C-alpha positions in Angstrom: 64.1 90.9 76.8 67.6 92.3 76.0 66.6 95.6 77.5 65.1 94.1 80.6 66.4 91.2 82.6 69.4 90.5 80.3 70.6 94.1 80.9 70.3 93.5 84.6 72.2 90.2 84.4 75.1 92.0 82.7 75.1 94.6 85.4 75.1 91.8 88.0 78.2 90.3 86.4 80.0 93.6 86.4 79.0 94.4 90.0 80.2 91.0 91.2 83.5 91.5 89.6 83.8 94.9 91.3 82.7 93.4 94.7 85.4 90.8 94.6 88.1 93.5 94.5 86.3 96.1 96.5 87.9 95.0 99.8 91.4 94.6 98.5 93.8 96.1 101.0 97.2 97.6 100.6 99.8 97.9 103.3 102.0 101.0 102.6 104.2 103.3 104.6 102.4 106.5 105.7 99.1 105.2 104.4 96.2 107.6 103.4 92.7 107.2 102.2 93.9 108.1 98.7 95.8 104.8 98.6 93.2 102.8 100.4 89.7 103.8 101.7 90.1 101.8 104.8 92.7 104.3 106.0 90.1 107.1 105.8 86.7 107.8 107.5 83.8 110.1 107.7 84.5 112.7 110.4 82.0 111.9 113.2 82.5 114.9 115.4 84.1 118.4 115.5 87.4 119.0 117.2 87.1 119.7 120.9 89.6 121.1 123.4 89.1 118.2 125.8 91.0 115.0 125.1 88.9 112.0 124.2 89.6 108.9 126.3 89.6 106.0 123.9 89.7 102.3 124.7 90.4 99.6 122.1 86.7 98.6 122.1 85.7 102.3 121.6 88.1 102.6 118.7 86.8 99.4 117.0 83.2 100.6 117.5 83.9 104.0 116.0 85.7 102.4 113.1 82.7 100.2 112.3 80.5 103.3 112.4 82.7 105.8 110.4 85.4 104.0 108.3 85.4 105.1 104.7 86.1 101.6 103.3 83.2 100.1 105.2 80.9 102.9 104.2 81.7 102.2 100.5 81.0 98.5 101.0 77.7 99.3 102.7 76.6 101.7 100.0 77.5 99.1 97.3 75.3 96.6 99.0 72.4 99.2 99.0 72.9 99.7 95.3 72.6 96.0 94.6 69.5 95.8 96.8 68.0 98.5 94.5 69.0 96.5 91.4 67.4 93.4 93.0 64.1 95.3 93.2 64.4 96.2 89.5 64.8 92.5 88.7 61.8 91.6 90.9 59.6 93.9 88.9 60.1 91.5 85.9 58.0 88.9 87.9 55.3 91.3 88.9 52.4 92.7 86.8 52.7 96.3 85.6 49.6 98.3 86.0 49.2 101.9 84.9 46.3 104.3 84.9 46.1 107.0 82.1 43.6 109.6 81.4 43.3 112.7 79.3 41.0 115.1 77.4 41.7 117.2 74.3 40.5 118.7 71.1 41.7 116.9 67.9 41.5 118.0 64.3 41.8 115.5 61.5 42.5 115.9 57.7 40.5 113.1 56.1 42.4 113.5 52.8 45.7 112.9 54.5 44.2 109.7 56.0 43.1 108.4 52.6 39.5 109.7 52.5 39.9 112.2 49.6 36.9 113.5 47.5 37.0 110.5 45.2 36.6 108.1 48.0 33.9 110.1 49.8 31.9 110.4 46.6 31.5 106.7 46.6 29.4 107.0 49.7 26.8 109.3 48.0 24.3 106.5 47.7 24.0 106.4 51.4 22.6 109.9 51.5 19.0 110.9 50.9 18.4 111.2 47.1 21.5 109.3 46.5 23.5 112.5 46.2 26.5 113.6 48.4 25.6 117.0 50.0 27.7 119.8 48.7 30.4 121.4 50.8 31.4 118.4 52.8 34.6 119.4 54.6 37.6 117.1 54.6 38.8 118.8 57.9 37.0 117.4 60.9 37.4 118.0 64.6 36.3 116.2 67.8 36.5 116.5 71.5 37.8 113.3 73.1 38.0 112.4 76.8 39.6 109.0 77.5 40.6 106.9 80.5 42.5 103.6 80.6 43.9 101.0 82.9 46.8 99.1 81.3 48.0 95.7 82.5 51.0 93.7 81.4 52.8 90.7 82.9 55.4 88.2 81.8 54.0 84.7 82.4 57.1 82.7 81.5 60.6 83.7 80.5 63.7 81.6 81.2 66.0 84.7 81.3 63.7 86.4 83.8 63.8 83.4 86.2 67.6 83.0 85.9 68.1 86.7 86.2 66.2 86.7 89.5 68.4 83.9 90.8 71.5 85.9 89.7 70.1 88.9 91.5 69.6 87.1 94.7 73.1 85.6 94.6 74.6 89.0 93.9 72.9 90.5 96.9 74.3 87.7 99.1 77.7 88.2 97.5 77.8 91.9 98.4 76.5 91.2 101.9 79.6 89.0 102.5 81.8 91.7 100.8 80.4 94.1 103.4 81.1 91.6 106.2 84.7 91.2 104.8 85.1 95.0 105.0 84.0 94.9 108.7 86.7 92.4 109.4 89.2 94.6 107.6 88.2 97.6 109.8 88.5 95.6 113.0 92.0 94.4 112.0 93.2 97.8 110.8 91.8 99.7 113.8 93.1 97.2 116.4 96.5 97.1 114.7 96.7 100.9 114.6 95.7 101.1 118.3 98.3 98.6 119.3 100.9 100.4 117.2 100.1 103.6 118.9 100.4 101.9 122.3 103.8 100.5 121.4 104.9 103.9 120.0 103.8 105.5 123.2 105.8 103.0 125.3 108.9 103.8 123.1 108.4 107.5 123.8 108.2 106.8 127.6 111.3 104.6 127.4 113.2 107.2 125.4 112.1 110.0 127.8 113.2 107.9 130.9 116.6 107.1 129.3 117.0 110.8 128.5 116.3 111.7 132.1 118.8 109.2 133.3 121.4 110.4 130.8 120.8 114.0 132.0 121.4 113.0 135.6 124.6 111.2 134.5 125.8 114.1 132.4 125.2 116.5 135.3 127.1 114.3 137.7 129.9 113.8 135.3 130.2 117.6 134.8 130.3 118.2 138.5 132.9 115.4 138.9 135.0 117.0 136.1 134.7 120.4 137.7 135.9 118.8 141.0 138.8 117.2 139.1 137.8 113.6 140.0 137.1 112.6 136.4 138.4 113.4 132.9 137.0 115.7 130.3 136.6 112.6 128.0 134.1 111.2 130.5 132.1 114.4 130.4 132.1 114.4 126.6 130.9 110.8 126.5 128.0 111.6 128.8 126.9 114.6 126.8 127.1 112.7 123.5 125.0 110.0 125.1 122.5 112.6 126.3 122.1 114.3 122.9 121.8 110.9 121.2 119.0 110.0 123.5 117.3 113.4 122.9 117.3 112.6 119.2 115.8 109.2 119.9 113.0 110.8 122.0 112.2 113.4 119.3 112.0 110.7 116.7 109.8 108.5 118.9 107.5 111.3 119.7 107.1 112.1 116.0 106.4 108.5 115.1 103.9 108.3 118.0 102.0 111.4 116.8 101.8 110.0 113.2 100.5 106.7 114.5 97.8 108.5 116.5 96.8 110.5 113.4 96.4 107.2 111.4 94.2 105.8 114.1 92.1 108.9 114.3 91.6 108.9 110.5 90.4 105.3 110.5 87.7 105.9 113.2 86.3 109.2 112.2 88.2 111.7 114.4 89.8 114.9 113.2 93.6 114.6 113.0 93.8 117.6 115.3 91.7 116.0 118.1 93.6 115.0 121.2 93.0 111.5 122.4 94.2 109.4 125.3 94.5 105.6 124.8 93.2 104.0 128.0 94.1 100.3 127.4 97.5 99.0 128.1 99.2 96.7 125.6 97.3 93.3 126.0 99.4 90.2 126.5 98.2 86.7 126.8 98.7 83.3 125.3 96.1 81.7 122.9 94.1 78.6 123.7 95.8 75.9 121.7 93.9 74.9 118.6 95.1 72.5 115.8 95.5 73.7 112.3 92.6 71.6 111.1 90.3 73.1 113.8 91.2 76.6 112.7 90.7 75.7 109.0 87.3 74.2 109.7 86.3 77.5 111.4 87.8 79.5 108.5 85.8 77.7 105.8 82.7 78.2 107.8 83.2 81.8 108.9 85.4 83.5 106.2 83.1 86.1 104.5 85.3 86.3 101.4 85.0 82.5 100.9 81.2 82.7 101.2 81.3 85.7 98.8 83.0 83.7 96.1 80.7 80.8 96.7 77.7 83.1 96.0 79.5 84.5 92.9 79.7 80.9 91.6 75.9 80.6 92.1 75.4 83.9 90.4 77.4 83.2 87.3 75.7 79.8 87.0 72.4 81.7 87.0 73.8 84.1 84.4 74.9 81.2 82.2 71.5 79.6 82.6 69.9 82.9 81.6 71.8 83.1 78.4 71.1 79.5 77.5 67.4 80.0 78.3 67.1 82.7 75.6 66.3 79.9 73.2 63.0 79.2 75.1 59.7 80.7 74.2 58.4 83.8 76.1 54.8 84.0 77.1 53.3 87.3 78.2 49.9 88.9 78.7 48.9 92.5 77.8 45.6 94.3 78.0 43.7 97.4 78.9 40.2 98.6 79.7 39.1 102.1 79.1 36.2 104.5 78.5 36.0 107.1 75.7 33.7 110.1 75.3 33.6 111.8 71.8 32.0 115.2 71.4 29.9 114.6 74.5 27.9 111.9 72.7 28.0 109.5 75.6 30.5 107.2 77.1 31.4 103.7 75.9 33.9 101.2 77.1 36.6 99.4 75.2 39.1 96.8 76.1 41.9 94.6 74.8 43.1 91.3 76.2 46.0 89.6 74.3 48.4 86.9 75.0 51.7 86.9 73.2 54.0 83.9 72.6 57.4 84.8 71.1 59.8 82.1 69.9 63.3 82.9 68.7 63.8 81.4 65.3 67.4 82.3 64.4 69.8 84.2 66.7 72.3 81.4 67.1 75.4 83.4 66.6 74.4 85.9 69.3 73.1 83.2 71.7 76.2 81.1 71.4 78.5 84.1 71.9 76.6 85.1 75.1 76.6 81.5 76.4 80.4 81.0 75.7 81.3 84.3 77.4 79.2 83.5 80.5 80.7 80.0 80.7 84.2 81.5 80.7 83.2 83.9 83.5 81.8 80.9 85.5 85.0 78.9 85.0 87.1 81.9 86.1 85.1 82.4 89.4 85.3 78.6 90.1 89.1 78.8 89.7 89.2 81.8 92.1 87.2 79.8 94.6 89.6 76.8 94.3 92.6 79.2 94.7 91.0 80.8 97.8 90.6 77.5 99.5 94.4 76.9 99.2 95.1 80.6 100.1 93.1 80.3 103.3 95.1 77.2 104.2 98.3 79.2 103.5 97.1 82.2 105.5 96.2 80.1 108.5 99.4 78.2 108.5 101.5 81.4 108.1 99.6 83.1 110.9 100.1 80.2 113.2 103.8 80.2 112.4 104.0 84.0 113.1 102.1 83.5 116.4 104.5 80.8 117.5 107.6 82.7 116.5 106.5 86.0 118.0 105.6 84.4 121.3 109.1 83.0 121.5 110.5 86.4 120.7 108.5 87.9 123.5 109.9 85.4 126.0 113.5 86.1 124.8 112.9 89.9 124.9 111.6 89.6 128.5 114.7 87.6 129.5 116.9 90.3 127.8 115.2 93.1 129.8 115.8 91.1 133.1 119.5 90.5 132.2 120.0 94.1 131.1 118.4 95.4 134.3 120.7 93.3 136.4 123.8 94.3 134.3 122.9 98.0 134.8 122.5 97.5 138.6 125.9 95.8 138.8 127.6 98.4 136.6 126.1 101.2 138.7 127.5 99.7 141.8 130.9 99.4 140.2 130.9 103.0 139.2 129.8 104.2 142.6 132.6 102.1 144.2 135.1 103.7 141.8 136.0 100.4 140.0 134.9 101.7 136.5 134.4 105.0 134.9 131.1 106.1 133.4 131.6 104.6 129.9 130.5 101.1 130.8 127.6 102.6 132.7 126.4 104.5 129.7 126.7 101.4 127.6 124.7 99.4 130.2 121.9 102.0 130.1 121.8 101.9 126.3 121.6 98.2 126.4 118.6 98.3 128.8 116.9 100.9 126.7 117.3 98.7 123.6 116.1 95.6 125.4 113.0 97.5 126.7 112.2 98.8 123.2 112.6 95.3 121.7 110.2 93.9 124.3 107.6 96.6 123.4 108.0 95.8 119.7 107.9 92.0 120.3 104.6 92.3 122.2 103.2 94.4 119.4 104.3 91.9 116.8 102.8 89.1 118.9 99.5 90.9 119.1 99.5 91.7 115.4 100.2 88.0 114.6 97.2 86.9 116.8 95.0 89.4 115.0 96.1 88.0 111.7 95.3 84.5 112.9 91.8 85.7 113.9 91.4 87.3 110.5 92.5 84.2 108.7 90.0 82.2 110.8 87.2 84.7 109.9 86.3 85.5 113.5 88.2 88.7 114.1 85.1 90.9 114.7 83.6 88.6 117.3 86.7 87.3 119.0 89.5 89.8 118.7 89.4 90.4 122.5 89.9 86.7 123.2 92.8 86.4 120.6 94.6 89.4 122.2 94.2 87.7 125.6 92.6 90.7 127.3 
């Protein structure tokens, strides 16, 4: 038994522990698949010269098809399915067919039939005398065929092991579903980050163009003697500062695109065009209790731990049931032909009842260890309930705060736009020099960048809320307000 279902039960316990942490995610700067498999993927297609037009839905779909972290979770589930079939075999009969033929030579003396023993059979021969020259070396031709049958009729560890196997399969299924949620959140966040970075590039380029026009005008005015050299220097410093900002924004944008491509199975060198604008929309109001009810029903990691509790209960029951008797049946039926002398059948049918008499130290050790594992998983489940409440509450606070930040950022853009228009009019009328105008342009650029970043943070907060509620794969579009 220790080499059969009990070995599988130990494997279940190890796999369950691995499954609980398989989907742990790390948020790091410049992330790579070496740090976290969810930042990598299986490359789905070779690089092409034509840019690929990519919507948010396309990116999420490709991530679910190619993401490395999800592939690992899917393969882990397949491994456990294979182990479940191994556990199932303990319930089923094992039937094998064997056959063979060969020439066999036997030494009767080596088997205990030496001359002294054989001489005692002399009375059986005619005249009561053993024939001379009886060889102690014999040989025969044997052809044999057999059908063997064995089945466990009752075994407590086998029954509990099957229950543990079924719970493990369900646990890894929910681990895979958790991985799918991770992919949706990571890919959608990377897509939105790339959109925001692209907007920052556009803003930086637009401000650079405006600064170049201003620098050219100031140069011409200085050449005409209508403005000072200091004004021209200010305009050129502002232009070069904006050029630096554009270069930095373009570099950040390209790196964000590379991360997105790595998550969805595209080569880092493949050109892509993001077709969806930054989504913006308010959420339908839900109470904290409503979202929590949805989370406890839909969170795959919560269901994963619930199944781990069932699994470790079964493991504990399996160790306890080792004290019970085991009933099994074994038998075979076969035919033998010796030296061509005809065929005869033979069979064995035997039932075996084995009862452990004294293994108490080992049994108690296994039972205590499995009880500790069960207590540990139950504690993790209790902690996860509180953590889900914490995540939902934090996400709701982030959504509320970021929504307010978006409104403030929109107001700032409107005010900065009006201030720039007023300052432009003052410069054109000769009331001010170009320094206040340059400052007004910088203020507008900063306000526009803050708006883009605020919308990005608002969308990320909504994705986090959908993730906390366990509905991100099905409802991320609704949460983004698309």
